[in-house]
C-alpha positions as CSV (number, residue, x, y, z in Angstrom):
1,M,-24.9,-36.1,-36.6
2,P,-24.5,-33.4,-34.0
3,R,-22.2,-30.5,-34.9
4,P,-18.7,-30.5,-33.5
5,R,-18.5,-28.4,-30.1
6,L,-15.5,-26.2,-29.9
7,L,-15.9,-25.4,-26.3
8,T,-18.1,-27.5,-23.8
9,T,-18.4,-25.3,-20.8
10,A,-18.6,-21.6,-19.7
11,P,-15.4,-21.9,-17.9
12,A,-13.6,-22.8,-21.1
13,L,-15.3,-19.9,-23.2
14,L,-14.0,-17.5,-20.5
15,A,-10.6,-18.7,-20.5
16,S,-10.5,-18.6,-24.5
17,L,-11.9,-15.0,-24.2
18,A,-9.1,-14.0,-21.5
19,F,-6.2,-15.6,-22.9
20,A,-6.5,-16.1,-26.6
21,G,-4.2,-13.7,-28.5
22,P,-0.5,-13.2,-29.0
23,A,2.0,-12.8,-26.2
24,S,2.5,-9.1,-27.0
25,A,-1.1,-8.2,-26.4
26,D,-2.5,-5.8,-23.7
27,D,-4.4,-7.4,-20.8
28,V,-7.9,-5.5,-19.7
29,L,-9.3,-6.4,-16.5
30,L,-12.9,-5.9,-16.3
31,D,-15.1,-5.1,-13.3
32,T,-16.6,-8.6,-13.5
33,G,-13.1,-10.1,-13.0
34,E,-12.4,-11.5,-16.6
35,I,-9.4,-10.4,-18.6
36,L,-9.6,-9.6,-22.4
37,R,-6.2,-10.0,-24.3
38,G,-6.0,-8.1,-27.4
39,Q,-4.3,-5.0,-29.1
40,I,-5.6,-1.7,-27.6
41,V,-6.2,0.7,-30.5
42,E,-7.7,3.5,-29.0
43,E,-8.1,5.1,-25.5
44,T,-10.3,8.0,-24.2
45,D,-11.6,9.3,-20.9
46,E,-15.0,7.7,-21.9
47,A,-14.0,4.4,-23.5
48,I,-11.3,1.8,-24.5
49,V,-11.3,0.2,-27.9
50,I,-9.6,-3.1,-28.0
51,D,-9.1,-5.6,-31.1
52,H,-9.6,-9.1,-29.7
53,P,-8.5,-12.0,-31.7
54,L,-12.1,-13.6,-31.1
55,L,-14.6,-11.0,-30.6
56,G,-13.1,-8.4,-33.2
57,V,-12.9,-5.0,-32.5
58,Q,-14.9,-4.1,-29.0
59,T,-15.6,-0.9,-27.4
60,I,-15.6,-1.0,-23.5
61,A,-16.8,1.8,-21.3
62,R,-14.0,3.2,-19.1
63,D,-15.9,2.6,-15.9
64,K,-16.0,-1.0,-16.6
65,V,-12.3,-1.2,-16.7
66,L,-10.5,-1.8,-13.5
67,H,-6.9,-2.0,-14.9
68,I,-4.8,-2.1,-18.0
69,T,-1.6,-4.3,-18.2
70,P,0.5,-3.2,-21.3
71,A,2.0,-5.7,-23.7
72,E,5.5,-5.3,-22.1
73,D,4.1,-6.2,-18.8
74,A,1.5,-8.8,-19.6
75,P,2.1,-12.5,-19.0
76,E,2.9,-15.0,-21.7
77,T,0.0,-16.8,-23.7
78,L,-0.8,-19.9,-22.0
79,Q,0.3,-23.2,-23.6
80,V,-1.8,-26.4,-23.8
81,G,-2.1,-27.9,-20.5
82,E,-1.4,-24.8,-18.5
83,E,-3.8,-23.4,-16.0
84,P,-4.8,-19.7,-16.2
85,P,-3.5,-17.7,-13.5
86,K,-5.7,-17.0,-10.4
87,R,-8.1,-14.3,-10.5
88,P,-6.8,-11.0,-8.6
89,L,-8.0,-11.1,-4.9
90,L,-10.7,-8.5,-4.5
91,P,-10.1,-6.9,-7.7
92,W,-12.5,-4.1,-7.2
93,L,-10.4,-2.9,-4.1
94,F,-7.7,-0.4,-5.1
95,P,-7.4,-1.6,-8.7
96,G,-3.9,-1.3,-10.3
97,F,-2.4,-0.7,-6.8
98,D,0.4,-2.9,-5.4
99,R,-1.5,-4.3,-2.1
100,S,-0.3,-6.2,1.0
101,V,-1.6,-7.6,4.2
102,E,0.6,-8.2,7.2
103,A,-0.1,-10.0,10.5
104,G,2.1,-11.2,13.5
105,L,1.5,-13.0,16.5
106,S,3.3,-14.1,19.5
107,G,2.5,-15.1,23.1
108,S,3.6,-17.2,26.2
109,D,1.9,-19.4,28.7
110,G,3.6,-20.5,31.9
111,N,5.1,-18.2,34.9
112,S,3.4,-15.3,33.0
113,Q,0.8,-15.2,30.1
114,S,1.1,-12.7,27.3
115,L,-0.5,-12.2,23.8
116,N,0.9,-9.7,21.2
117,F,-0.9,-9.1,18.1
118,N,-0.3,-6.9,15.1
119,V,-1.6,-6.5,11.6
120,A,-1.0,-3.9,8.9
121,A,-2.3,-3.4,5.4
122,A,-0.9,-1.1,2.6
123,A,-1.6,-0.1,-1.1
124,K,0.7,1.8,-3.4
125,F,0.3,3.3,-6.9
126,E,2.3,5.4,-9.3
127,D,2.2,6.7,-12.9
128,D,3.6,9.8,-14.6
129,V,1.2,12.2,-12.8
130,K,0.5,10.7,-9.4
131,R,1.7,8.7,-6.6
132,W,-0.5,7.1,-3.8
133,N,0.9,5.5,-0.5
134,L,-1.9,4.2,1.8
135,S,-1.4,2.4,5.0
136,A,-2.9,1.2,8.2
137,D,-1.6,-0.7,11.3
138,Y,-2.8,-2.1,14.5
139,F,-1.0,-3.4,17.5
140,R,-2.3,-4.9,20.9
141,S,-0.6,-6.7,23.7
142,R,-1.7,-8.3,27.1
143,S,0.4,-9.5,30.0
144,D,-1.2,-11.2,32.7
145,G,-4.5,-10.1,31.9
146,E,-3.5,-6.4,31.6
147,V,-3.5,-4.3,28.3
148,E,0.2,-3.2,27.7
149,N,-0.5,-1.8,24.2
150,N,-3.4,-0.8,22.3
151,E,-2.7,1.4,19.3
152,G,-3.2,1.7,15.7
153,G,-3.4,4.2,12.9
154,A,-4.0,5.0,9.2
155,Q,-2.4,7.1,6.7
156,A,-2.9,8.4,3.2
157,T,-0.5,10.5,1.1
158,R,-0.9,11.5,-2.4
159,D,2.0,13.0,-4.4
160,F,1.2,15.1,-7.6
161,L,4.1,14.5,-10.0
162,F,5.3,16.5,-12.8
163,P,6.5,14.6,-15.8
164,E,10.4,14.8,-16.3
165,E,10.8,16.7,-12.9
166,R,12.1,15.7,-9.7
167,Y,9.9,17.8,-7.3
168,F,6.5,17.1,-6.6
169,V,3.4,18.6,-4.4
170,F,1.8,16.5,-1.8
171,G,-1.3,16.3,0.6
172,R,-1.4,13.9,3.6
173,G,-4.3,12.8,6.2
174,F,-3.7,10.7,9.0
175,Y,-5.4,9.3,12.2
176,D,-3.7,7.7,15.2
177,Y,-5.1,5.7,18.0
178,D,-3.5,4.9,21.4
179,Q,-5.5,4.0,24.4
180,L,-2.8,4.5,26.7
181,Q,-1.7,7.9,25.5
182,G,-3.2,11.1,27.0
183,F,-4.7,12.1,23.7
184,E,-6.3,8.6,22.7
185,H,-7.2,10.0,19.1
186,R,-5.5,12.2,16.8
187,V,-6.5,13.3,13.2
188,G,-4.5,15.7,10.9
189,L,-4.0,17.0,7.6
190,Q,-0.8,18.2,6.0
191,A,0.5,19.9,2.4
192,G,3.5,20.9,1.1
193,V,6.3,20.1,-1.6
194,G,8.8,17.3,-1.9
195,Y,11.9,16.1,-3.9
196,D,12.8,12.7,-5.4
197,F,16.6,12.8,-4.7
198,Y,16.9,9.3,-6.3
199,K,14.4,7.4,-8.2
200,E,15.9,4.2,-9.4
201,D,14.3,0.5,-9.6
202,D,16.4,-0.5,-6.7
203,F,17.0,2.5,-4.6
204,K,14.3,5.3,-4.0
205,L,15.0,8.5,-1.7
206,N,12.7,11.3,-1.3
207,G,12.2,14.0,1.1
208,R,9.3,16.4,1.8
209,V,8.4,19.7,3.8
210,G,5.0,20.7,4.8
211,V,2.5,22.3,7.3
212,G,-1.0,21.4,8.5
213,P,-3.2,21.2,11.7
214,Q,-4.0,18.4,13.9
215,Y,-6.4,17.7,16.6
216,E,-6.1,15.7,19.6
217,F,-9.1,14.4,21.6
218,G,-10.0,11.9,24.4
219,D,-8.4,13.0,27.8
220,V,-6.6,15.9,26.1
221,N,-8.5,18.0,23.5
222,E,-6.1,20.4,21.5
223,L,-6.0,21.8,18.1
224,T,-2.4,22.7,17.0
225,V,-0.5,23.5,13.7
226,E,2.7,21.6,12.8
227,A,5.4,21.9,10.2
228,L,6.7,18.5,8.7
229,L,10.2,17.6,7.6
230,G,10.1,14.1,6.2
231,V,12.7,11.6,4.4
232,A,11.9,8.2,3.1
233,L,14.1,5.5,1.7
234,T,13.6,2.1,-0.3
235,W,16.6,-0.2,-0.9
236,L,16.4,-3.3,-2.8
237,V,19.6,-4.7,-0.9
238,K,19.6,-7.8,-3.2
239,E,16.8,-9.8,-5.0
240,G,14.0,-10.7,-2.6
241,H,15.7,-8.5,0.3
242,T,14.3,-4.8,0.7
243,F,15.1,-2.3,3.5
244,E,12.9,0.6,4.1
245,F,13.4,3.6,6.6
246,Y,11.5,6.8,7.2
247,N,11.8,9.9,9.6
248,D,9.1,12.6,10.1
249,F,9.9,15.4,12.1
250,Y,7.1,17.6,13.3
251,P,7.9,20.9,15.0
252,S,4.9,22.6,16.5
253,I,4.0,26.1,15.2
254,S,1.5,26.7,17.9
255,D,3.7,25.7,20.7
256,G,7.2,27.0,20.0
257,G,10.0,24.8,20.9
258,E,7.8,21.7,21.3
259,F,7.9,18.6,18.6
260,R,7.5,15.2,17.8
261,N,9.4,12.9,15.6
262,I,8.5,9.4,14.1
263,T,11.2,7.1,13.0
264,G,10.9,3.6,11.5
265,A,12.8,1.0,9.7
266,S,11.8,-2.5,8.4
267,Y,13.6,-5.4,6.6
268,A,11.7,-7.9,4.4
269,I,12.8,-11.2,2.9
270,E,10.9,-12.8,0.3
271,L,10.0,-16.4,1.2
272,D,7.8,-17.3,-1.9
273,S,7.9,-15.1,-5.0
274,A,5.2,-17.1,-6.9
275,R,2.6,-16.5,-4.0
276,G,3.9,-13.0,-3.0
277,V,4.8,-14.3,0.7
278,S,7.4,-12.4,2.7
279,F,8.7,-12.1,6.1
280,K,9.2,-8.7,7.6
281,I,10.7,-7.5,10.9
282,G,11.0,-3.8,12.0
283,A,10.4,-1.1,14.5
284,E,8.8,2.4,14.9
285,N,9.5,5.0,17.6
286,E,7.5,8.3,18.3
287,Y,9.0,10.6,20.3
288,E,7.2,13.7,22.1
289,S,9.4,16.5,23.6
290,D,6.6,17.4,26.1
291,P,4.0,14.6,26.6
292,P,1.0,14.6,28.7
293,A,1.4,14.0,32.3
294,G,1.9,10.3,33.0
295,D,3.2,9.4,29.4
296,V,6.7,8.7,28.6
297,R,8.5,10.5,25.6
298,N,9.3,7.4,23.7
299,D,6.8,5.1,22.4
300,I,8.6,2.2,20.7
301,T,6.6,-0.7,18.8
302,Y,8.5,-3.6,17.4
303,F,6.9,-6.2,15.0
304,A,7.7,-9.5,13.1
305,R,5.1,-10.3,10.5
306,L,4.4,-12.5,7.4
307,V,3.3,-10.5,4.5
308,I,1.2,-11.4,1.5
309,N,1.5,-9.2,-1.5
310,Y,-1.4,-9.2,-4.2
C-alpha cells in the first residue's frame, strides 16, 4: 500500500510554507516571491533568523529578504477553503514601499478632435530614520492634430529622520520636461532642513527650507541657484477620502527678484478598498515671474485619474 501523501502538489507545499503558523507570526517576503510565516528570533545586518512551525529555525541572508511584515500588521492565518492572498505585483520593485499607478484619458470627435492623456506613478516609504517620496507624471494633449501639451517630470525626495524629533534633513533631485516651454529640459538638486508640524494618521503637515542648483537646457541653456520654501499637507477627510496640497516657492539667488512657484492639490475617493482602486482629481500650476519670450507665466494642468495602489 502506498504511503499517505500529505501534500499532492508543489503549490500546496508553497502555500503550507507561506501560511502555516499562528496568526500572531511575522511574515517574511523573500526575493523569490514566497512568504515565510513564523517568529523572528534574531535580526542582524547580515541575516534574519526565523522559527517556522514546519521548517524549524531557519537563517536567511538579509539580501534574500525583500520585506518583513511585523506580527501586528500580518494578515490572519488562512482558514480551510480560503485562498491565499495574491502575490505582490512586481515585489522586487521598491519592496516595502506603498506604490501606486494612475492613468486618465479623455477625448472628443466631432466638430473638433481632441485627445488628452496623463499617467503618474508614486512610491512612498517611512520608518523611524528615513522617509522616501518618489513620483513621476506625464501629460499629453492634442486638438485637431496640434500638440497643445506635452510635459512630464520625476522627483525623488529623501528625508533623514531623527527618532523622537520633529525636525529632519532632506535631499531632493528632480527632472522636468516641457516641449512647449523655452527650457524644454530642467534638472536640479536641493538640500535643507524640514519640520513636521503635525504627524498624525489622519493629518500630516510639514515644511522645508533648502537651496540648490538647477540647469535648464533646450532652447534656453542656463545654470541658476534657487532657494526653496515648501509646505505639504495630507488630510484623511473621512474613511476613503484623502485631500493633498503642496506649495513650493523657489526664489532665485542667481537672478535677484525672479522666482517660480508650484502649487498643487488633489482629492482621492476610494472605490474598492480590497483591490486598492481609487478615483482622483486634481490640478497643478507652475508660475514663473519672468518666463522666456513667448511663454506665459502660468502653466496649469488638470487631471482626473483612476488609481491602483499595490
